[in-house]
C-alpha positions in Angstrom: 35.9 -35.3 -31.7 33.5 -38.1 -33.0 30.8 -39.4 -30.7 28.1 -42.0 -30.8 25.5 -42.8 -28.2 25.4 -46.3 -26.6 22.3 -47.9 -25.0 21.9 -50.9 -22.9 19.5 -51.9 -20.0 17.8 -48.5 -20.1 21.0 -46.6 -19.7 22.9 -44.4 -22.1 26.6 -43.7 -22.6 28.9 -42.8 -25.4 32.1 -43.6 -27.3 34.3 -40.7 -28.2 37.3 -40.8 -30.6 39.5 -38.3 -32.3 40.0 -38.4 -36.1 43.6 -39.5 -35.7 42.6 -42.1 -33.0 45.0 -40.7 -30.3 42.0 -40.4 -28.0 39.4 -43.2 -27.7 37.1 -43.0 -24.6 34.1 -45.1 -23.6 31.8 -43.6 -21.0 28.9 -45.7 -19.7 27.1 -45.7 -16.3 27.4 -49.5 -15.9 31.1 -50.4 -15.4 30.7 -53.9 -16.8 29.2 -52.6 -20.0 31.9 -49.9 -20.3 34.6 -52.6 -19.9 32.8 -54.9 -22.5 32.8 -52.1 -25.1 36.4 -51.1 -24.4 37.5 -54.7 -24.8 35.4 -55.1 -28.0 36.9 -52.0 -29.7 40.5 -52.8 -28.7 40.5 -56.4 -29.9 41.5 -57.6 -33.4 38.4 -58.5 -35.3 37.8 -60.0 -38.8 35.6 -57.9 -41.0 34.1 -59.0 -44.3 34.3 -56.1 -46.7 32.1 -56.4 -49.8 33.8 -55.9 -53.2 30.6 -56.0 -55.3 26.9 -56.7 -55.1 27.6 -60.5 -55.3 26.9 -62.2 -51.9 30.2 -64.1 -51.9 32.5 -61.3 -53.3 34.2 -59.9 -50.2 37.7 -59.7 -48.7 38.4 -60.4 -45.0 40.3 -57.7 -43.2 41.7 -58.2 -39.7 41.9 -54.9 -37.7 41.2 -53.4 -34.4 38.3 -50.9 -34.4 40.4 -48.4 -32.4 43.1 -48.3 -35.2 41.3 -45.9 -37.6 38.1 -43.9 -38.0 36.8 -46.2 -40.7 37.5 -49.4 -38.6 35.9 -47.8 -35.6 32.7 -47.0 -37.5 32.7 -50.6 -39.0 33.3 -52.1 -35.5 30.5 -50.1 -34.0 28.2 -51.4 -36.7 28.8 -54.9 -35.3 28.7 -54.0 -31.6 25.0 -54.9 -31.0 25.4 -58.4 -32.6 28.5 -59.1 -30.5 27.8 -57.4 -27.2 24.1 -56.5 -27.0 25.0 -52.8 -26.8 23.0 -50.6 -29.2 24.7 -47.8 -31.1 22.4 -44.8 -31.7 23.9 -43.1 -34.7 21.2 -40.4 -34.6 22.1 -38.8 -31.3 
């Protein structure tokens, strides 16, 4: 089971997911934040994936973060900018 710590408003929670993505769970002590994260990781998003070191060399991929482990990790990298919820990868 994969796990990352979430932080917002002085509170901590977590996102848990299995490698095959059959289990995805958000646990946060503030219900509105938990719902916000759940909605974020279950919605289709457009990700720009670099193809080289050139600034304009990328492809756009539409995917839901809860579809695969790699998309979950990519989606969590953009969580703070889109929701204000910090992902603490070190915990």
